[in-house]
A tleap script that builds the chain and sets N, CA, C and O, in Angstrom:
source leaprc.protein.ff14SB
mol = sequence {
  NMET ILE THR PHE GLU PHE PRO TRP PRO PRO
  ARG SER LEU SER PRO ASN ALA ARG ALA HIE
  TRP SER ARG LYS ALA LYS ASP ALA LYS HIE
  ALA ARG GLN VAL ALA ALA TRP ILE VAL ARG
  GLY ALA GLY ILE ARG PRO GLY ASP PHE ASP
  ILE PRO GLY LYS LEU LYS VAL THR TRP ILE
  PHE GLN GLU PRO ASP LYS ARG ARG ARG ASP
  ASP ASP ASN LEU ILE SER SER VAL LYS ALA
  PHE ARG ASP GLY VAL ALA ASP ALA LEU GLY
  ILE ASP ASP ALA ARG PHE GLU THR THR ILE
  ARG ARG GLY PRO PRO VAL LYS GLY GLY LEU
  VAL ARG ILE GLU LEU SER ALA CALA
}
set mol.1.N position { 116.896 85.559 88.451 }
set mol.1.CA position { 117.182 86.714 89.267 }
set mol.1.C position { 115.854 87.312 89.744 }
set mol.1.O position { 114.892 87.411 88.982 }
set mol.2.N position { 115.824 87.701 91.004 }
set mol.2.CA position { 114.659 88.338 91.596 }
set mol.2.C position { 115.079 89.725 92.057 }
set mol.2.O position { 116.147 89.888 92.647 }
set mol.3.N position { 114.248 90.721 91.793 }
set mol.3.CA position { 114.558 92.100 92.161 }
set mol.3.C position { 113.493 92.659 93.100 }
set mol.3.O position { 112.298 92.441 92.906 }
set mol.4.N position { 113.948 93.381 94.120 }
set mol.4.CA position { 113.064 94.049 95.067 }
set mol.4.C position { 113.496 95.494 95.209 }
set mol.4.O position { 114.680 95.808 95.091 }
set mol.5.N position { 112.532 96.383 95.463 }
set mol.5.CA position { 112.828 97.797 95.682 }
set mol.5.C position { 112.399 98.197 97.084 }
set mol.5.O position { 111.287 97.907 97.524 }
set mol.6.N position { 113.312 98.873 97.775 }
set mol.6.CA position { 113.073 99.347 99.129 }
set mol.6.C position { 113.188 100.862 99.172 }
set mol.6.O position { 113.883 101.457 98.349 }
set mol.7.N position { 112.510 101.490 100.128 }
set mol.7.CA position { 112.668 102.936 100.275 }
set mol.7.C position { 114.072 103.258 100.794 }
set mol.7.O position { 114.775 102.385 101.302 }
set mol.8.N position { 114.458 104.504 100.659 }
set mol.8.CA position { 115.752 104.932 101.185 }
set mol.8.C position { 115.718 104.771 102.711 }
set mol.8.O position { 114.724 105.136 103.338 }
set mol.9.N position { 116.791 104.227 103.325 }
set mol.9.CA position { 116.770 104.001 104.769 }
set mol.9.C position { 116.732 105.306 105.563 }
set mol.9.O position { 117.241 106.327 105.102 }
set mol.10.N position { 116.131 105.276 106.749 }
set mol.10.CA position { 116.092 106.477 107.583 }
set mol.10.C position { 117.499 106.935 107.959 }
set mol.10.O position { 118.417 106.126 108.087 }
set mol.11.N position { 117.645 108.213 108.131 }
set mol.11.CA position { 118.947 108.794 108.483 }
set mol.11.C position { 119.526 108.194 109.757 }
set mol.11.O position { 120.742 108.058 109.885 }
set mol.12.N position { 118.665 107.836 110.692 }
set mol.12.CA position { 119.130 107.302 111.975 }
set mol.12.C position { 119.895 105.983 111.822 }
set mol.12.O position { 120.649 105.612 112.721 }
set mol.13.N position { 119.720 105.272 110.710 }
set mol.13.CA position { 120.400 104.001 110.507 }
set mol.13.C position { 121.801 104.157 109.929 }
set mol.13.O position { 122.530 103.174 109.799 }
set mol.14.N position { 122.179 105.369 109.586 }
set mol.14.CA position { 123.536 105.615 109.105 }
set mol.14.C position { 124.509 105.541 110.278 }
set mol.14.O position { 124.204 106.045 111.360 }
set mol.15.N position { 125.668 104.925 110.085 }
set mol.15.CA position { 126.652 104.873 111.166 }
set mol.15.C position { 127.141 106.265 111.572 }
set mol.15.O position { 127.641 106.443 112.683 }
set mol.16.N position { 127.004 107.234 110.700 }
set mol.16.CA position { 127.448 108.593 111.021 }
set mol.16.C position { 126.402 109.400 111.767 }
set mol.16.O position { 126.703 110.489 112.257 }
set mol.17.N position { 125.182 108.894 111.865 }
set mol.17.CA position { 124.107 109.618 112.544 }
set mol.17.C position { 124.326 109.551 114.051 }
set mol.17.O position { 124.835 108.565 114.583 }
set mol.18.N position { 123.937 110.604 114.707 }
set mol.18.CA position { 124.050 110.648 116.165 }
set mol.18.C position { 122.643 110.558 116.771 }
set mol.18.O position { 122.235 111.396 117.575 }
set mol.19.N position { 121.934 109.534 116.366 }
set mol.19.CA position { 120.559 109.349 116.817 }
set mol.19.C position { 120.536 108.665 118.185 }
set mol.19.O position { 121.446 107.917 118.543 }
set mol.20.N position { 119.492 108.939 118.923 }
set mol.20.CA position { 119.291 108.271 120.207 }
set mol.20.C position { 119.100 106.783 119.961 }
set mol.20.O position { 118.516 106.390 118.951 }
set mol.21.N position { 119.587 105.952 120.878 }
set mol.21.CA position { 119.535 104.501 120.673 }
set mol.21.C position { 118.109 103.998 120.475 }
set mol.21.O position { 117.886 103.061 119.709 }
set mol.22.N position { 117.139 104.612 121.159 }
set mol.22.CA position { 115.772 104.124 121.020 }
set mol.22.C position { 115.189 104.456 119.650 }
set mol.22.O position { 114.420 103.670 119.096 }
set mol.23.N position { 115.549 105.611 119.101 }
set mol.23.CA position { 115.106 105.996 117.747 }
set mol.23.C position { 115.715 105.038 116.728 }
set mol.23.O position { 115.031 104.561 115.822 }
set mol.24.N position { 117.011 104.763 116.887 }
set mol.24.CA position { 117.692 103.865 115.958 }
set mol.24.C position { 117.087 102.461 116.024 }
set mol.24.O position { 116.871 101.829 114.989 }
set mol.25.N position { 116.814 101.974 117.230 }
set mol.25.CA position { 116.233 100.638 117.386 }
set mol.25.C position { 114.839 100.567 116.746 }
set mol.25.O position { 114.504 99.584 116.085 }
set mol.26.N position { 114.046 101.599 116.944 }
set mol.26.CA position { 112.699 101.630 116.363 }
set mol.26.C position { 112.766 101.644 114.840 }
set mol.26.O position { 112.032 100.913 114.175 }
set mol.27.N position { 113.649 102.479 114.287 }
set mol.27.CA position { 113.789 102.556 112.831 }
set mol.27.C position { 114.336 101.260 112.248 }
set mol.27.O position { 113.909 100.835 111.174 }
set mol.28.N position { 115.276 100.629 112.944 }
set mol.28.CA position { 115.838 99.363 112.459 }
set mol.28.C position { 114.774 98.266 112.456 }
set mol.28.O position { 114.682 97.487 111.508 }
set mol.29.N position { 113.983 98.211 113.504 }
set mol.29.CA position { 112.914 97.208 113.567 }
set mol.29.C position { 111.910 97.420 112.440 }
set mol.29.O position { 111.478 96.465 111.794 }
set mol.30.N position { 111.547 98.670 112.212 }
set mol.30.CA position { 110.590 98.972 111.146 }
set mol.30.C position { 111.168 98.625 109.770 }
set mol.30.O position { 110.476 98.039 108.938 }
set mol.31.N position { 112.428 98.985 109.530 }
set mol.31.CA position { 113.067 98.691 108.239 }
set mol.31.C position { 113.140 97.183 108.002 }
set mol.31.O position { 112.928 96.714 106.884 }
set mol.32.N position { 113.440 96.434 109.048 }
set mol.32.CA position { 113.510 94.976 108.922 }
set mol.32.C position { 112.143 94.398 108.557 }
set mol.32.O position { 112.042 93.502 107.720 }
set mol.33.N position { 111.095 94.923 109.194 }
set mol.33.CA position { 109.741 94.464 108.889 }
set mol.33.C position { 109.334 94.850 107.472 }
set mol.33.O position { 108.718 94.054 106.762 }
set mol.34.N position { 109.673 96.060 107.062 }
set mol.34.CA position { 109.342 96.512 105.705 }
set mol.34.C position { 109.993 95.601 104.670 }
set mol.34.O position { 109.352 95.203 103.698 }
set mol.35.N position { 111.266 95.273 104.878 }
set mol.35.CA position { 111.964 94.395 103.931 }
set mol.35.C position { 111.294 93.031 103.862 }
set mol.35.O position { 111.103 92.487 102.775 }
set mol.36.N position { 110.938 92.480 105.005 }
set mol.36.CA position { 110.277 91.170 105.014 }
set mol.36.C position { 108.913 91.254 104.328 }
set mol.36.O position { 108.540 90.345 103.586 }
set mol.37.N position { 108.170 92.328 104.565 }
set mol.37.CA position { 106.861 92.500 103.920 }
set mol.37.C position { 106.991 92.594 102.407 }
set mol.37.O position { 106.187 92.019 101.673 }
set mol.38.N position { 108.004 93.319 101.941 }
set mol.38.CA position { 108.194 93.471 100.496 }
set mol.38.C position { 108.505 92.113 99.856 }
set mol.38.O position { 107.952 91.769 98.812 }
set mol.39.N position { 109.396 91.350 100.494 }
set mol.39.CA position { 109.754 90.036 99.946 }
set mol.39.C position { 108.548 89.095 100.000 }
set mol.39.O position { 108.261 88.393 99.030 }
set mol.40.N position { 107.852 89.085 101.121 }
set mol.40.CA position { 106.676 88.210 101.236 }
set mol.40.C position { 105.550 88.675 100.325 }
set mol.40.O position { 104.758 87.863 99.848 }
set mol.41.N position { 105.475 89.980 100.082 }
set mol.41.CA position { 104.476 90.523 99.170 }
set mol.41.C position { 104.675 90.051 97.741 }
set mol.41.O position { 103.741 90.051 96.939 }
set mol.42.N position { 105.901 89.649 97.429 }
set mol.42.CA position { 106.190 89.103 96.107 }
set mol.42.C position { 105.840 87.614 96.034 }
set mol.42.O position { 106.069 86.961 95.016 }
set mol.43.N position { 105.281 87.089 97.129 }
set mol.43.CA position { 104.860 85.689 97.129 }
set mol.43.C position { 105.924 84.719 97.590 }
set mol.43.O position { 105.765 83.509 97.429 }
set mol.44.N position { 106.999 85.217 98.155 }
set mol.44.CA position { 108.085 84.348 98.608 }
set mol.44.C position { 107.918 84.075 100.095 }
set mol.44.O position { 107.689 84.989 100.887 }
set mol.45.N position { 108.035 82.807 100.461 }
set mol.45.CA position { 107.908 82.397 101.855 }
set mol.45.C position { 109.164 81.642 102.277 }
set mol.45.O position { 109.888 81.115 101.432 }
set mol.46.N position { 109.425 81.590 103.593 }
set mol.46.CA position { 110.590 80.822 104.055 }
set mol.46.C position { 110.506 79.379 103.582 }
set mol.46.O position { 109.466 78.732 103.704 }
set mol.47.N position { 111.596 78.889 103.048 }
set mol.47.CA position { 111.635 77.509 102.585 }
set mol.47.C position { 111.139 77.294 101.169 }
set mol.47.O position { 111.154 76.162 100.685 }
set mol.48.N position { 110.693 78.357 100.481 }
set mol.48.CA position { 110.227 78.204 99.099 }
set mol.48.C position { 111.354 77.741 98.176 }
set mol.48.O position { 111.126 76.977 97.239 }
set mol.49.N position { 112.554 78.205 98.449 }
set mol.49.CA position { 113.689 77.896 97.590 }
set mol.49.C position { 114.657 76.993 98.321 }
set mol.49.O position { 114.921 77.168 99.511 }
set mol.50.N position { 115.178 76.033 97.597 }
set mol.50.CA position { 116.248 75.214 98.146 }
set mol.50.C position { 117.550 75.894 97.734 }
set mol.50.O position { 118.029 75.718 96.614 }
set mol.51.N position { 118.106 76.663 98.647 }
set mol.51.CA position { 119.326 77.423 98.358 }
set mol.51.C position { 120.480 76.664 98.997 }
set mol.51.O position { 120.711 76.778 100.201 }
set mol.52.N position { 121.208 75.887 98.193 }
set mol.52.CA position { 122.226 75.011 98.758 }
set mol.52.C position { 123.475 75.744 99.259 }
set mol.52.O position { 124.100 75.298 100.221 }
set mol.53.N position { 123.842 76.842 98.632 }
set mol.53.CA position { 125.083 77.514 99.009 }
set mol.53.C position { 124.877 78.992 99.183 }
set mol.53.O position { 123.945 79.442 99.849 }
set mol.54.N position { 125.763 79.732 98.572 }
set mol.54.CA position { 125.725 81.187 98.673 }
set mol.54.C position { 124.624 81.764 97.781 }
set mol.54.O position { 124.194 81.149 96.805 }
set mol.55.N position { 124.197 82.943 98.149 }
set mol.55.CA position { 123.211 83.684 97.379 }
set mol.55.C position { 123.824 85.027 97.036 }
set mol.55.O position { 124.227 85.775 97.927 }
set mol.56.N position { 123.896 85.339 95.751 }
set mol.56.CA position { 124.486 86.601 95.328 }
set mol.56.C position { 123.462 87.712 95.503 }
set mol.56.O position { 122.355 87.642 94.969 }
set mol.57.N position { 123.841 88.739 96.257 }
set mol.57.CA position { 122.966 89.878 96.526 }
set mol.57.C position { 123.659 91.133 96.019 }
set mol.57.O position { 124.735 91.493 96.497 }
set mol.58.N position { 123.043 91.795 95.054 }
set mol.58.CA position { 123.576 93.049 94.523 }
set mol.58.C position { 122.696 94.179 95.020 }
set mol.58.O position { 121.494 94.210 94.757 }
set mol.59.N position { 123.307 95.105 95.742 }
set mol.59.CA position { 122.605 96.290 96.249 }
set mol.59.C position { 122.836 97.423 95.279 }
set mol.59.O position { 123.981 97.756 94.974 }
set mol.60.N position { 121.769 98.020 94.790 }
set mol.60.CA position { 121.866 99.155 93.874 }
set mol.60.C position { 121.277 100.363 94.597 }
set mol.60.O position { 120.081 100.414 94.883 }
set mol.61.N position { 122.137 101.326 94.883 }
set mol.61.CA position { 121.730 102.518 95.626 }
set mol.61.C position { 121.471 103.665 94.667 }
set mol.61.O position { 122.352 104.069 93.908 }
set mol.62.N position { 120.262 104.180 94.712 }
set mol.62.CA position { 119.901 105.375 93.953 }
set mol.62.C position { 119.614 106.458 94.982 }
set mol.62.O position { 118.515 106.553 95.529 }
set mol.63.N position { 120.629 107.265 95.227 }
set mol.63.CA position { 120.581 108.233 96.308 }
set mol.63.C position { 119.557 109.334 96.056 }
set mol.63.O position { 119.207 109.618 94.910 }
set mol.64.N position { 119.075 109.956 97.146 }
set mol.64.CA position { 118.065 111.001 96.996 }
set mol.64.C position { 118.631 112.329 96.484 }
set mol.64.O position { 117.872 113.222 96.109 }
set mol.65.N position { 119.952 112.461 96.466 }
set mol.65.CA position { 120.582 113.697 95.992 }
set mol.65.C position { 121.993 113.359 95.513 }
set mol.65.O position { 122.389 112.193 95.499 }
set mol.66.N position { 122.737 114.373 95.128 }
set mol.66.CA position { 124.064 114.133 94.553 }
set mol.66.C position { 125.197 114.215 95.574 }
set mol.66.O position { 126.368 114.246 95.196 }
set mol.67.N position { 124.856 114.250 96.875 }
set mol.67.CA position { 125.909 114.251 97.900 }
set mol.67.C position { 126.672 112.939 97.854 }
set mol.67.O position { 126.113 111.885 97.552 }
set mol.68.N position { 127.964 113.025 98.161 }
set mol.68.CA position { 128.796 111.829 98.158 }
set mol.68.C position { 128.562 111.027 99.439 }
set mol.68.O position { 128.483 111.590 100.531 }
set mol.69.N position { 128.455 109.723 99.291 }
set mol.69.CA position { 128.288 108.831 100.435 }
set mol.69.C position { 129.287 107.688 100.307 }
set mol.69.O position { 129.521 107.169 99.216 }
set mol.70.N position { 129.868 107.309 101.432 }
set mol.70.CA position { 130.813 106.189 101.446 }
set mol.70.C position { 130.065 104.883 101.250 }
set mol.70.O position { 128.964 104.703 101.770 }
set mol.71.N position { 130.668 103.975 100.498 }
set mol.71.CA position { 130.004 102.700 100.255 }
set mol.71.C position { 129.831 101.881 101.533 }
set mol.71.O position { 128.840 101.163 101.673 }
set mol.72.N position { 130.779 101.976 102.468 }
set mol.72.CA position { 130.629 101.219 103.705 }
set mol.72.C position { 129.469 101.752 104.547 }
set mol.72.O position { 128.809 100.980 105.242 }
set mol.73.N position { 129.215 103.050 104.495 }
set mol.73.CA position { 128.075 103.611 105.211 }
set mol.73.C position { 126.755 103.211 104.549 }
set mol.73.O position { 125.754 102.990 105.231 }
set mol.74.N position { 126.760 103.120 103.227 }
set mol.74.CA position { 125.552 102.682 102.531 }
set mol.74.C position { 125.181 101.266 102.951 }
set mol.74.O position { 124.020 100.991 103.256 }
set mol.75.N position { 126.154 100.373 102.968 }
set mol.75.CA position { 125.901 98.983 103.360 }
set mol.75.C position { 125.429 98.908 104.809 }
set mol.75.O position { 124.500 98.164 105.123 }
set mol.76.N position { 126.062 99.671 105.688 }
set mol.76.CA position { 125.656 99.666 107.098 }
set mol.76.C position { 124.241 100.187 107.286 }
set mol.76.O position { 123.512 99.718 108.160 }
set mol.77.N position { 123.856 101.151 106.473 }
set mol.77.CA position { 122.525 101.750 106.589 }
set mol.77.C position { 121.407 100.780 106.222 }
set mol.77.O position { 120.272 100.942 106.670 }
set mol.78.N position { 121.720 99.778 105.415 }
set mol.78.CA position { 120.681 98.836 104.980 }
set mol.78.C position { 120.790 97.472 105.669 }
set mol.78.O position { 120.221 96.490 105.192 }
set mol.79.N position { 121.515 97.410 106.782 }
set mol.79.CA position { 121.636 96.142 107.497 }
set mol.79.C position { 120.276 95.598 107.910 }
set mol.79.O position { 120.044 94.392 107.831 }
set mol.80.N position { 119.380 96.465 108.347 }
set mol.80.CA position { 118.048 96.006 108.745 }
set mol.80.C position { 117.291 95.437 107.547 }
set mol.80.O position { 116.557 94.459 107.694 }
set mol.81.N position { 117.457 96.030 106.366 }
set mol.81.CA position { 116.846 95.475 105.154 }
set mol.81.C position { 117.410 94.083 104.876 }
set mol.81.O position { 116.670 93.151 104.560 }
set mol.82.N position { 118.715 93.959 104.996 }
set mol.82.CA position { 119.391 92.682 104.761 }
set mol.82.C position { 118.838 91.605 105.700 }
set mol.82.O position { 118.549 90.485 105.278 }
set mol.83.N position { 118.698 91.961 106.965 }
set mol.83.CA position { 118.165 91.015 107.941 }
set mol.83.C position { 116.718 90.643 107.624 }
set mol.83.O position { 116.328 89.485 107.774 }
set mol.84.N position { 115.925 91.615 107.187 }
set mol.84.CA position { 114.538 91.352 106.831 }
set mol.84.C position { 114.414 90.429 105.629 }
set mol.84.O position { 113.539 89.565 105.593 }
set mol.85.N position { 115.284 90.610 104.648 }
set mol.85.CA position { 115.282 89.728 103.466 }
set mol.85.C position { 115.646 88.306 103.891 }
set mol.85.O position { 115.012 87.341 103.464 }
set mol.86.N position { 116.673 88.187 104.735 }
set mol.86.CA position { 117.078 86.862 105.216 }
set mol.86.C position { 115.949 86.208 106.007 }
set mol.86.O position { 115.708 85.009 105.870 }
set mol.87.N position { 115.258 86.992 106.835 }
set mol.87.CA position { 114.118 86.462 107.589 }
set mol.87.C position { 113.049 85.915 106.643 }
set mol.87.O position { 112.539 84.812 106.834 }
set mol.88.N position { 112.722 86.703 105.625 }
set mol.88.CA position { 111.664 86.313 104.689 }
set mol.88.C position { 112.049 85.076 103.881 }
set mol.88.O position { 111.187 84.267 103.537 }
set mol.89.N position { 113.328 84.924 103.579 }
set mol.89.CA position { 113.787 83.755 102.828 }
set mol.89.C position { 114.004 82.542 103.726 }
set mol.89.O position { 114.072 81.410 103.248 }
set mol.90.N position { 114.114 82.788 105.036 }
set mol.90.CA position { 114.349 81.700 105.970 }
set mol.90.C position { 115.771 81.178 105.943 }
set mol.90.O position { 116.010 79.994 106.182 }
set mol.91.N position { 116.732 82.074 105.648 }
set mol.91.CA position { 118.137 81.673 105.621 }
set mol.91.C position { 118.962 82.631 106.471 }
set mol.91.O position { 118.488 83.698 106.863 }
set mol.92.N position { 120.197 82.237 106.749 }
set mol.92.CA position { 121.127 83.081 107.493 }
set mol.92.C position { 121.778 84.057 106.512 }
set mol.92.O position { 122.229 83.651 105.441 }
set mol.93.N position { 121.828 85.332 106.872 }
set mol.93.CA position { 122.393 86.322 105.955 }
set mol.93.C position { 123.907 86.171 105.779 }
set mol.93.O position { 124.498 86.873 104.959 }
set mol.94.N position { 124.538 85.278 106.524 }
set mol.94.CA position { 125.959 84.997 106.326 }
set mol.94.C position { 126.186 84.313 104.976 }
set mol.94.O position { 127.315 84.249 104.490 }
set mol.95.N position { 125.118 83.807 104.380 }
set mol.95.CA position { 125.223 83.124 103.078 }
set mol.95.C position { 125.154 84.093 101.904 }
set mol.95.O position { 125.256 83.671 100.752 }
set mol.96.N position { 124.985 85.379 102.175 }
set mol.96.CA position { 124.912 86.384 101.113 }
set mol.96.C position { 126.308 86.759 100.634 }
set mol.96.O position { 127.195 87.030 101.444 }
set mol.97.N position { 126.500 86.774 99.334 }
set mol.97.CA position { 127.697 87.351 98.712 }
set mol.97.C position { 127.274 88.720 98.213 }
set mol.97.O position { 126.484 88.820 97.275 }
set mol.98.N position { 127.784 89.767 98.822 }
set mol.98.CA position { 127.285 91.108 98.588 }
set mol.98.C position { 128.164 91.903 97.631 }
set mol.98.O position { 129.388 91.924 97.761 }
set mol.99.N position { 127.521 92.554 96.673 }
set mol.99.CA position { 128.180 93.543 95.825 }
set mol.99.C position { 127.285 94.779 95.813 }
set mol.99.O position { 126.079 94.696 96.044 }
set mol.100.N position { 127.906 95.927 95.538 }
set mol.100.CA position { 127.098 97.143 95.485 }
set mol.100.C position { 127.351 97.883 94.178 }
set mol.100.O position { 128.423 97.795 93.579 }
set mol.101.N position { 126.335 98.606 93.766 }
set mol.101.CA position { 126.416 99.482 92.597 }
set mol.101.C position { 125.657 100.754 92.944 }
set mol.101.O position { 124.878 100.799 93.897 }
set mol.102.N position { 125.901 101.766 92.160 }
set mol.102.CA position { 125.173 103.019 92.321 }
set mol.102.C position { 124.426 103.328 91.038 }
set mol.102.O position { 124.957 103.197 89.936 }
set mol.103.N position { 123.194 103.736 91.211 }
set mol.103.CA position { 122.388 104.154 90.080 }
set mol.103.C position { 122.233 105.661 90.110 }
set mol.103.O position { 122.755 106.318 91.010 }
set mol.104.N position { 121.536 106.209 89.156 }
set mol.104.CA position { 121.315 107.653 89.143 }
set mol.104.C position { 120.428 108.071 90.310 }
set mol.104.O position { 119.562 107.307 90.736 }
set mol.105.N position { 120.638 109.278 90.827 }
set mol.105.CA position { 119.790 109.745 91.931 }
set mol.105.C position { 118.315 109.808 91.521 }
set mol.105.O position { 117.991 110.120 90.375 }
set mol.106.N position { 117.431 109.507 92.474 }
set mol.106.CA position { 115.990 109.624 92.262 }
set mol.106.C position { 115.399 110.370 93.450 }
set mol.106.O position { 115.934 110.299 94.557 }
set mol.107.N position { 114.334 111.063 93.238 }
set mol.107.CA position { 113.702 111.829 94.300 }
set mol.107.C position { 113.268 110.895 95.435 }
set mol.107.O position { 112.558 109.915 95.207 }
set mol.108.N position { 113.695 111.204 96.632 }
set mol.108.CA position { 113.363 110.388 97.791 }
set mol.108.C position { 114.323 109.231 98.025 }
set mol.108.O position { 114.354 108.673 99.122 }
set mol.109.N position { 115.106 108.859 97.018 }
set mol.109.CA position { 116.056 107.757 97.136 }
set mol.109.C position { 115.387 106.401 96.999 }
set mol.109.O position { 114.183 106.260 97.215 }
set mol.110.N position { 116.177 105.418 96.641 }
set mol.110.CA position { 115.671 104.072 96.388 }
set mol.110.C position { 116.817 103.087 96.570 }
set mol.110.O position { 117.955 103.366 96.192 }
set mol.111.N position { 116.510 101.948 97.145 }
set mol.111.CA position { 117.487 100.874 97.269 }
set mol.111.C position { 116.881 99.647 96.594 }
set mol.111.O position { 115.803 99.189 96.974 }
set mol.112.N position { 117.571 99.128 95.604 }
set mol.112.CA position { 117.098 97.952 94.873 }
set mol.112.C position { 118.066 96.812 95.164 }
set mol.112.O position { 119.279 97.014 95.215 }
set mol.113.N position { 117.518 95.606 95.354 }
set mol.113.CA position { 118.402 94.453 95.489 }
set mol.113.C position { 118.038 93.426 94.429 }
set mol.113.O position { 116.876 93.248 94.064 }
set mol.114.N position { 119.068 92.767 93.956 }
set mol.114.CA position { 118.913 91.687 92.990 }
set mol.114.C position { 119.463 90.420 93.638 }
set mol.114.O position { 120.613 90.392 94.076 }
set mol.115.N position { 118.651 89.386 93.698 }
set mol.115.CA position { 119.053 88.099 94.259 }
set mol.115.C position { 119.230 87.097 93.133 }
set mol.115.O position { 118.385 86.989 92.245 }
set mol.116.N position { 120.331 86.368 93.177 }
set mol.116.CA position { 120.545 85.314 92.196 }
set mol.116.C position { 121.447 84.245 92.811 }
set mol.116.O position { 122.129 84.488 93.806 }
set mol.117.N position { 121.440 83.077 92.210 }
set mol.117.CA position { 122.303 81.995 92.694 }
set mol.117.C position { 123.753 82.369 92.445 }
set mol.117.O position { 124.091 82.921 91.398 }
set mol.118.N position { 124.607 82.065 93.410 }
set mol.118.CA position { 126.028 82.411 93.281 }
set mol.118.C position { 126.784 81.351 92.517 }
set mol.118.O position { 127.991 81.480 92.314 }
savepdb mol mol.pdb
quit
């Protein structure tokens, strides 16, 4: 199992946000790059792993406060992270089997992913 930690996604990436399209596009591009940098920073490069089938991806959300958030909005907010991880691994994100969990709130928020063979 490999674990990565990402910052809490920008508000503009939430499906409920009413952000201007250019702000959302800029934030999504940046989040995708950040995710790829974090994965590559761990020494992982495209093609390093021979992943024959599905890859189990567990998203652990540690929210910045105790406000309630819908799980579908949480997943949508980290789509750019998901794409960045897939880019860094050199695979199609359609091969991800996704599950989510919630951890205790932390200041500033945190998104952790755990990758393992399915």
